[in-house]
C-alpha positions, 0 to 999 in steps of 0.5 A, spaced: 446 488 527 451 492 523 458 491 522 460 494 529 454 490 533 449 496 533 443 496 529 443 498 522 437 504 524 441 506 530 448 506 525 444 510 520 442 515 526 449 516 528 452 517 522 447 522 520 448 526 527 455 526 526 454 528 518 459 522 516 457 516 511 458 509 512 463 505 509 464 498 507 470 494 508 475 494 505 476 501 504 482 506 503 485 511 508 491 515 507 493 510 501 492 504 506 487 499 505 483 498 511 480 491 513 485 487 508 489 481 510 496 483 510 498 476 510 496 475 503 500 477 497 494 480 494 494 485 499 501 488 497 499 488 490 498 496 489 505 497 493 508 493 488 505 496 482 507 503 485 514 501 485 514 498 478 511 504 475 516 508 479 522 504 477 520 503 469 525 501 464 526 507 460 528 511 467 533 506 467 536 507 460 536 515 462 540 515 468 547 514 470 549 508 475 549 513 481 542 516 479 539 509 479 542 507 486 539 514 488 532 512 485 532 505 488 533 508 495 528 513 495 523 509 492 524 502 495 524 505 502 519 511 501 513 507 498 513 501 502 515 504 509 508 506 511 505 499 510 511 496 513 510 501 519 504 497 520 504 490 518 509 485 517 510 484 510 510 477 507 517 474 505 515 473 498 513 481 497 520 482 500 523 478 495 519 481 489 521 488 492 528 486 492 528 483 485 525 489 482 531 493 485 536 488 482 532 488 475 532 496 475 540 496 477 
């Protein structure tokens, strides 16, 4: 039996007929990991990494206070918003995001 309760031979026939490929879990779709466990902190690691890369230290030295606040608001709201619209983020992840924000400011 395949992953979805269909024989592997039938699954191969269906995927060939529909001209699509078979994928294994977890995989990325529109930047979101499908098949991962959103309750685990490791599920959110790439979101935290993206935030860290956007709020790097060298940008903080070159921007004014208003520029920093504007960058924080745009990055902190835009990056995790897609994930948080589907999954409830663990408290530790929310705390990490807030620490990154405070450290950058």
